[in-house]
One Martini backbone bead per residue (centre of mass of N, CA, C, O) as a GRO file, in nm:
protein
  334
    1UNK     BB    1  -0.858   2.334   0.095
    2UNK     BB    2  -0.588   2.120   0.230
    3UNK     BB    3  -0.233   2.057   0.379
    4UNK     BB    4  -0.269   2.058   0.677
    5UNK     BB    5  -0.254   1.901   0.980
    6UNK     BB    6  -0.504   2.047   1.126
    7UNK     BB    7  -0.707   1.965   0.862
    8UNK     BB    8  -0.835   1.677   0.975
    9UNK     BB    9  -1.133   1.587   0.931
   10UNK     BB   10  -1.365   1.364   1.036
   11UNK     BB   11  -1.524   1.340   0.748
   12UNK     BB   12  -1.228   1.290   0.616
   13UNK     BB   13  -1.173   0.925   0.549
   14UNK     BB   14  -1.103   0.910   0.242
   15UNK     BB   15  -0.858   0.735   0.049
   16UNK     BB   16  -0.674   0.817  -0.251
   17UNK     BB   17  -0.441   0.609  -0.411
   18UNK     BB   18  -0.183   0.721  -0.645
   19UNK     BB   19   0.009   0.614  -0.887
   20UNK     BB   20   0.232   0.611  -1.109
   21UNK     BB   21   0.274   0.564  -1.415
   22UNK     BB   22   0.420   0.235  -1.452
   23UNK     BB   23   0.378   0.071  -1.217
   24UNK     BB   24   0.460  -0.211  -1.098
   25UNK     BB   25   0.324  -0.491  -0.960
   26UNK     BB   26   0.515  -0.531  -0.720
   27UNK     BB   27   0.486  -0.242  -0.608
   28UNK     BB   28   0.180  -0.247  -0.577
   29UNK     BB   29   0.164  -0.481  -0.377
   30UNK     BB   30   0.344  -0.351  -0.163
   31UNK     BB   31   0.157  -0.109  -0.115
   32UNK     BB   32  -0.088  -0.266  -0.014
   33UNK     BB   33   0.055  -0.384   0.232
   34UNK     BB   34   0.118  -0.112   0.363
   35UNK     BB   35  -0.175  -0.012   0.393
   36UNK     BB   36  -0.275  -0.248   0.577
   37UNK     BB   37  -0.110  -0.140   0.827
   38UNK     BB   38  -0.313   0.106   0.864
   39UNK     BB   39  -0.570  -0.025   0.696
   40UNK     BB   40  -0.808  -0.284   0.624
   41UNK     BB   41  -0.986  -0.077   0.451
   42UNK     BB   42  -0.939  -0.211   0.132
   43UNK     BB   43  -0.956  -0.104  -0.212
   44UNK     BB   44  -0.887  -0.236  -0.509
   45UNK     BB   45  -0.746  -0.041  -0.808
   46UNK     BB   46  -0.668  -0.142  -1.081
   47UNK     BB   47  -0.325  -0.094  -1.142
   48UNK     BB   48  -0.270   0.204  -0.942
   49UNK     BB   49  -0.495   0.187  -0.705
   50UNK     BB   50  -0.659   0.304  -0.392
   51UNK     BB   51  -0.895   0.245  -0.124
   52UNK     BB   52  -0.939   0.418   0.199
   53UNK     BB   53  -1.063   0.358   0.530
   54UNK     BB   54  -0.982   0.554   0.840
   55UNK     BB   55  -1.196   0.577   1.067
   56UNK     BB   56  -1.092   0.320   1.248
   57UNK     BB   57  -0.772   0.435   1.270
   58UNK     BB   58  -0.751   0.703   1.429
   59UNK     BB   59  -0.745   0.599   1.724
   60UNK     BB   60  -0.518   0.395   1.704
   61UNK     BB   61  -0.302   0.626   1.591
   62UNK     BB   62  -0.354   0.912   1.680
   63UNK     BB   63  -0.477   1.045   1.400
   64UNK     BB   64  -0.509   1.194   1.110
   65UNK     BB   65  -0.573   1.166   0.783
   66UNK     BB   66  -0.321   1.323   0.702
   67UNK     BB   67  -0.117   1.157   0.863
   68UNK     BB   68  -0.175   0.886   0.718
   69UNK     BB   69  -0.109   0.979   0.436
   70UNK     BB   70   0.185   1.055   0.499
   71UNK     BB   71   0.273   0.777   0.597
   72UNK     BB   72   0.229   0.629   0.333
   73UNK     BB   73   0.414   0.803   0.155
   74UNK     BB   74   0.682   0.777   0.311
   75UNK     BB   75   0.699   0.467   0.309
   76UNK     BB   76   0.689   0.431   0.002
   77UNK     BB   77   0.955   0.584  -0.048
   78UNK     BB   78   1.150   0.441   0.156
   79UNK     BB   79   1.074   0.121   0.089
   80UNK     BB   80   0.976   0.138  -0.247
   81UNK     BB   81   1.010   0.383  -0.438
   82UNK     BB   82   0.708   0.515  -0.420
   83UNK     BB   83   0.508   0.750  -0.574
   84UNK     BB   84   0.235   0.933  -0.431
   85UNK     BB   85  -0.108   1.027  -0.447
   86UNK     BB   86  -0.333   1.192  -0.206
   87UNK     BB   87  -0.677   1.179  -0.135
   88UNK     BB   88  -0.899   1.360   0.092
   89UNK     BB   89  -1.240   1.260   0.179
   90UNK     BB   90  -1.590   1.192   0.217
   91UNK     BB   91  -1.552   1.065  -0.077
   92UNK     BB   92  -1.462   0.901  -0.347
   93UNK     BB   93  -1.472   1.131  -0.556
   94UNK     BB   94  -1.317   1.350  -0.401
   95UNK     BB   95  -1.057   1.187  -0.350
   96UNK     BB   96  -0.990   1.126  -0.650
   97UNK     BB   97  -0.960   1.422  -0.739
   98UNK     BB   98  -0.745   1.506  -0.525
   99UNK     BB   99  -0.519   1.299  -0.636
  100UNK     BB  100  -0.467   1.496  -0.901
  101UNK     BB  101  -0.298   1.684  -0.769
  102UNK     BB  102   0.012   1.860  -0.723
  103UNK     BB  103   0.008   1.753  -0.444
  104UNK     BB  104   0.059   1.486  -0.245
  105UNK     BB  105  -0.159   1.611  -0.027
  106UNK     BB  106  -0.523   1.626  -0.029
  107UNK     BB  107  -0.764   1.806   0.164
  108UNK     BB  108  -1.129   1.760   0.195
  109UNK     BB  109  -1.373   1.899   0.341
  110UNK     BB  110  -1.706   1.891   0.364
  111UNK     BB  111  -1.727   2.221   0.351
  112UNK     BB  112  -1.523   2.220   0.069
  113UNK     BB  113  -1.639   2.084  -0.185
  114UNK     BB  114  -1.753   2.311  -0.363
  115UNK     BB  115  -1.493   2.487  -0.373
  116UNK     BB  116  -1.327   2.258  -0.511
  117UNK     BB  117  -1.506   2.168  -0.764
  118UNK     BB  118  -1.627   2.410  -0.933
  119UNK     BB  119  -1.351   2.512  -1.095
  120UNK     BB  120  -1.330   2.256  -1.238
  121UNK     BB  121  -1.301   2.070  -1.491
  122UNK     BB  122  -1.507   1.830  -1.620
  123UNK     BB  123  -1.274   1.618  -1.682
  124UNK     BB  124  -1.212   1.570  -1.356
  125UNK     BB  125  -1.440   1.394  -1.320
  126UNK     BB  126  -1.508   1.114  -1.172
  127UNK     BB  127  -1.601   0.878  -1.435
  128UNK     BB  128  -1.562   1.043  -1.681
  129UNK     BB  129  -1.574   1.064  -2.016
  130UNK     BB  130  -1.472   1.203  -2.312
  131UNK     BB  131  -1.751   1.205  -2.448
  132UNK     BB  132  -1.908   1.337  -2.216
  133UNK     BB  133  -1.736   1.592  -2.197
  134UNK     BB  134  -1.798   1.695  -2.486
  135UNK     BB  135  -2.102   1.717  -2.450
  136UNK     BB  136  -2.099   1.928  -2.221
  137UNK     BB  137  -1.921   2.150  -2.356
  138UNK     BB  138  -2.119   2.194  -2.600
  139UNK     BB  139  -2.329   2.322  -2.365
  140UNK     BB  140  -2.130   2.496  -2.158
  141UNK     BB  141  -2.015   2.263  -1.952
  142UNK     BB  142  -1.690   2.325  -1.820
  143UNK     BB  143  -1.770   2.284  -1.521
  144UNK     BB  144  -1.862   2.142  -1.230
  145UNK     BB  145  -2.041   2.375  -1.131
  146UNK     BB  146  -2.220   2.395  -1.385
  147UNK     BB  147  -2.326   2.106  -1.366
  148UNK     BB  148  -2.451   2.132  -1.072
  149UNK     BB  149  -2.660   2.378  -1.151
  150UNK     BB  150  -2.817   2.207  -1.324
  151UNK     BB  151  -3.063   2.026  -1.401
  152UNK     BB  152  -3.110   1.694  -1.413
  153UNK     BB  153  -3.276   1.678  -1.678
  154UNK     BB  154  -3.061   1.808  -1.859
  155UNK     BB  155  -2.839   1.592  -1.825
  156UNK     BB  156  -3.015   1.354  -1.923
  157UNK     BB  157  -3.050   1.462  -2.216
  158UNK     BB  158  -2.742   1.444  -2.280
  159UNK     BB  159  -2.657   1.139  -2.136
  160UNK     BB  160  -2.891   1.027  -1.989
  161UNK     BB  161  -3.044   0.905  -1.727
  162UNK     BB  162  -2.833   0.756  -1.542
  163UNK     BB  163  -2.576   0.913  -1.619
  164UNK     BB  164  -2.681   1.198  -1.551
  165UNK     BB  165  -2.738   1.148  -1.250
  166UNK     BB  166  -2.453   1.056  -1.166
  167UNK     BB  167  -2.286   1.303  -1.260
  168UNK     BB  168  -2.436   1.521  -1.097
  169UNK     BB  169  -2.386   1.405  -0.817
  170UNK     BB  170  -2.074   1.418  -0.834
  171UNK     BB  171  -2.062   1.727  -0.881
  172UNK     BB  172  -2.198   1.756  -0.575
  173UNK     BB  173  -2.054   1.518  -0.392
  174UNK     BB  174  -2.229   1.260  -0.452
  175UNK     BB  175  -2.131   0.939  -0.284
  176UNK     BB  176  -2.244   0.627  -0.149
  177UNK     BB  177  -2.000   0.466  -0.180
  178UNK     BB  178  -1.829   0.229  -0.038
  179UNK     BB  179  -1.567   0.078   0.118
  180UNK     BB  180  -1.465  -0.233  -0.020
  181UNK     BB  181  -1.319  -0.493   0.090
  182UNK     BB  182  -1.051  -0.670  -0.025
  183UNK     BB  183  -0.852  -0.905  -0.074
  184UNK     BB  184  -0.565  -1.010  -0.008
  185UNK     BB  185  -0.295  -1.079  -0.134
  186UNK     BB  186  -0.120  -1.381  -0.204
  187UNK     BB  187   0.103  -1.167  -0.165
  188UNK     BB  188   0.413  -1.033  -0.013
  189UNK     BB  189   0.637  -0.746  -0.018
  190UNK     BB  190   0.998  -0.660  -0.015
  191UNK     BB  191   1.214  -0.377  -0.072
  192UNK     BB  192   1.571  -0.322  -0.153
  193UNK     BB  193   1.775  -0.032  -0.213
  194UNK     BB  194   2.086   0.058  -0.276
  195UNK     BB  195   2.295   0.328  -0.286
  196UNK     BB  196   2.511   0.104  -0.368
  197UNK     BB  197   2.680  -0.115  -0.509
  198UNK     BB  198   2.733  -0.449  -0.374
  199UNK     BB  199   2.966  -0.701  -0.210
  200UNK     BB  200   2.861  -0.719   0.078
  201UNK     BB  201   2.736  -0.972   0.274
  202UNK     BB  202   2.645  -0.808   0.527
  203UNK     BB  203   2.446  -0.626   0.382
  204UNK     BB  204   2.263  -0.854   0.283
  205UNK     BB  205   2.190  -0.978   0.556
  206UNK     BB  206   2.060  -0.724   0.670
  207UNK     BB  207   1.839  -0.704   0.451
  208UNK     BB  208   1.713  -0.984   0.498
  209UNK     BB  209   1.642  -0.940   0.793
  210UNK     BB  210   1.458  -0.697   0.753
  211UNK     BB  211   1.247  -0.839   0.573
  212UNK     BB  212   1.174  -1.062   0.776
  213UNK     BB  213   1.066  -0.874   0.995
  214UNK     BB  214   0.845  -0.726   0.832
  215UNK     BB  215   0.691  -0.975   0.725
  216UNK     BB  216   0.633  -1.111   0.996
  217UNK     BB  217   0.473  -0.877   1.118
  218UNK     BB  218   0.255  -0.865   0.896
  219UNK     BB  219   0.146  -1.158   0.916
  220UNK     BB  220   0.067  -1.153   1.217
  221UNK     BB  221  -0.130  -0.914   1.195
  222UNK     BB  222  -0.315  -1.076   0.975
  223UNK     BB  223  -0.317  -1.392   1.015
  224UNK     BB  224  -0.066  -1.516   0.849
  225UNK     BB  225   0.091  -1.748   0.615
  226UNK     BB  226   0.378  -1.889   0.468
  227UNK     BB  227   0.483  -2.128   0.225
  228UNK     BB  228   0.677  -1.926   0.065
  229UNK     BB  229   0.974  -1.805  -0.116
  230UNK     BB  230   1.101  -1.507  -0.290
  231UNK     BB  231   1.412  -1.423  -0.457
  232UNK     BB  232   1.525  -1.104  -0.579
  233UNK     BB  233   1.819  -1.012  -0.769
  234UNK     BB  234   1.975  -0.710  -0.840
  235UNK     BB  235   2.199  -0.618  -1.076
  236UNK     BB  236   2.415  -0.391  -1.211
  237UNK     BB  237   2.342  -0.472  -1.526
  238UNK     BB  238   2.003  -0.542  -1.491
  239UNK     BB  239   1.986  -0.809  -1.388
  240UNK     BB  240   1.825  -1.116  -1.267
  241UNK     BB  241   1.763  -1.321  -0.973
  242UNK     BB  242   1.592  -1.636  -0.891
  243UNK     BB  243   1.433  -1.773  -0.590
  244UNK     BB  244   1.258  -2.066  -0.472
  245UNK     BB  245   1.097  -2.158  -0.150
  246UNK     BB  246   0.988  -2.407   0.050
  247UNK     BB  247   0.872  -2.440   0.342
  248UNK     BB  248   0.869  -2.680   0.576
  249UNK     BB  249   0.656  -2.477   0.711
  250UNK     BB  250   0.419  -2.282   0.769
  251UNK     BB  251   0.493  -1.924   0.827
  252UNK     BB  252   0.549  -1.608   1.057
  253UNK     BB  253   0.841  -1.632   1.140
  254UNK     BB  254   1.133  -1.474   1.132
  255UNK     BB  255   1.334  -1.714   1.149
  256UNK     BB  256   1.218  -1.880   0.913
  257UNK     BB  257   1.257  -1.661   0.696
  258UNK     BB  258   1.558  -1.616   0.731
  259UNK     BB  259   1.661  -1.900   0.664
  260UNK     BB  260   1.539  -1.911   0.379
  261UNK     BB  261   1.697  -1.666   0.267
  262UNK     BB  262   1.984  -1.755   0.324
  263UNK     BB  263   1.973  -2.012   0.156
  264UNK     BB  264   1.916  -1.878  -0.120
  265UNK     BB  265   2.158  -1.686  -0.128
  266UNK     BB  266   2.383  -1.900  -0.107
  267UNK     BB  267   2.293  -2.055  -0.376
  268UNK     BB  268   2.396  -1.818  -0.577
  269UNK     BB  269   2.695  -1.738  -0.565
  270UNK     BB  270   2.780  -1.393  -0.505
  271UNK     BB  271   3.079  -1.299  -0.439
  272UNK     BB  272   3.127  -1.097  -0.725
  273UNK     BB  273   2.859  -0.956  -0.716
  274UNK     BB  274   2.678  -0.675  -0.796
  275UNK     BB  275   2.436  -0.526  -0.585
  276UNK     BB  276   2.129  -0.331  -0.594
  277UNK     BB  277   1.889  -0.538  -0.503
  278UNK     BB  278   1.586  -0.652  -0.327
  279UNK     BB  279   1.319  -0.909  -0.341
  280UNK     BB  280   1.064  -1.015  -0.114
  281UNK     BB  281   0.839  -1.303  -0.122
  282UNK     BB  282   0.538  -1.408   0.013
  283UNK     BB  283   0.385  -1.710  -0.049
  284UNK     BB  284   0.097  -1.858  -0.030
  285UNK     BB  285  -0.122  -1.747   0.148
  286UNK     BB  286  -0.260  -1.806   0.482
  287UNK     BB  287  -0.424  -1.891   0.738
  288UNK     BB  288  -0.301  -1.946   1.053
  289UNK     BB  289  -0.524  -2.184   1.132
  290UNK     BB  290  -0.445  -2.404   0.886
  291UNK     BB  291  -0.180  -2.475   1.059
  292UNK     BB  292   0.047  -2.650   1.207
  293UNK     BB  293   0.287  -2.705   1.472
  294UNK     BB  294   0.612  -2.774   1.525
  295UNK     BB  295   0.793  -2.926   1.748
  296UNK     BB  296   1.069  -2.779   1.922
  297UNK     BB  297   1.427  -2.825   2.043
  298UNK     BB  298   1.512  -2.532   1.982
  299UNK     BB  299   1.611  -2.295   2.199
  300UNK     BB  300   1.670  -2.051   2.024
  301UNK     BB  301   1.407  -2.045   1.866
  302UNK     BB  302   1.211  -2.036   2.110
  303UNK     BB  303   1.315  -1.765   2.222
  304UNK     BB  304   1.233  -1.599   1.973
  305UNK     BB  305   0.930  -1.661   1.984
  306UNK     BB  306   0.886  -1.531   2.267
  307UNK     BB  307   0.979  -1.236   2.162
  308UNK     BB  308   0.767  -1.151   1.946
  309UNK     BB  309   0.529  -1.015   2.105
  310UNK     BB  310   0.703  -0.777   2.200
  311UNK     BB  311   0.786  -0.672   1.924
  312UNK     BB  312   0.498  -0.625   1.815
  313UNK     BB  313   0.414  -0.404   2.014
  314UNK     BB  314   0.633  -0.201   1.933
  315UNK     BB  315   0.576  -0.199   1.622
  316UNK     BB  316   0.279  -0.097   1.646
  317UNK     BB  317   0.375   0.188   1.755
  318UNK     BB  318   0.658   0.248   1.558
  319UNK     BB  319   0.678   0.030   1.347
  320UNK     BB  320   0.802  -0.167   1.126
  321UNK     BB  321   1.126  -0.256   1.251
  322UNK     BB  322   1.201  -0.103   1.517
  323UNK     BB  323   1.226  -0.401   1.619
  324UNK     BB  324   1.513  -0.620   1.626
  325UNK     BB  325   1.750  -0.820   1.576
  326UNK     BB  326   2.076  -0.760   1.627
  327UNK     BB  327   2.185  -1.067   1.600
  328UNK     BB  328   2.253  -1.320   1.344
  329UNK     BB  329   2.358  -1.604   1.254
  330UNK     BB  330   2.515  -1.762   1.007
  331UNK     BB  331   2.327  -2.016   0.835
  332UNK     BB  332   2.383  -2.294   0.686
  333UNK     BB  333   2.300  -2.520   0.483
  334UNK     BB  334   2.264  -2.838   0.643
   0.00000   0.00000   0.00000
C-alpha cells in the first residue's frame, strides 16, 4: 500500500470515491459532474459513492492514477467544499476497501493486494454484511487473510454456496466486475461559497460569470445542452432563495448561461441582503445534436461564440475556468 505520487501502478486504475456520510444530493451530483471531467467511465453508487475507471484517461492527462485521484479530491474541496476519500486498486473490491482508510488517497498496487487485505478485520471486506461477519468470526475467521486461506468449501458451508464463493474470492482480491458507465445526471451544478457574507453585487456577478464559464465548458465537453437554469442563493440567516428560468433556446454557450443567470439574480432584488453562497444548476440536459441553433445578428455574441473553441482547448489542458472572459457588461433583462 502506498500514498506516494511515484507509486501509481499501471494495473491500479479503478478509483472508488467515497463522500462523507450526510453529503447532500446537490453536492453529490456536483461531485459526479466533476469526476466526469476527469474520466467518462463513471459508475454511480448512490447515495454517496462512485466508481471510476481511469485506464483510458491516464494518457490523456499524462498522469498516474494517484495524480488523478488527488486532482478529484482537491477540486472537490476547492469548488464544492466536499471532502472525499479515494481508494485506488486493480479491482472494485480492493479500491472500495482502500477508500475506507484513514488517509485521503490510498493506492494499492496489484502486487500489494494480499499484503493490504490480509491483516484487515473481516468486517472491512467490501460487500459483506454484519450477519455474515458474525458467522465467520464465530468460526475463528477474524481477518480477511484467514478467510482467504481456508478452502472454498469451508466458507460455503458457513455462508452458503454462492455467497461463500463470492466472499472468499473477494477476500483473495478476485473481483471480475467491470466499471459500468451509468448515464450522466439530468442536471449538473456548480456551487460557490464566499469567504465572508457579501453585499457587493460585483462579487456576485463575478461568481455567476465563473459558474457560467465552468458549466458551459462542462456541457460542451460532454456534448450536452441545458434547457433551463436554476439559481439558489444562500443568505446569511440560513434561508435560501430559488429562481428557475427556461432558456430562450437550449444552449451550452457561456454567454447564454451568463445572461440567464444575471436575469434571475436581478429579479431577486437583493440590494441589501447578505449573501453566503450560490448554487447554479443546468436543468433538463439533452444531447447537443437534438436542438437547432437560432441565427443571431448580435455581433458581440457571435464573437464570443467564435472564441469558445480556443477557450475550450486551453481549459482542457489547464482545467475548467482557467481561461474565461475578462469582463462582461452587466446586461439588464428586457
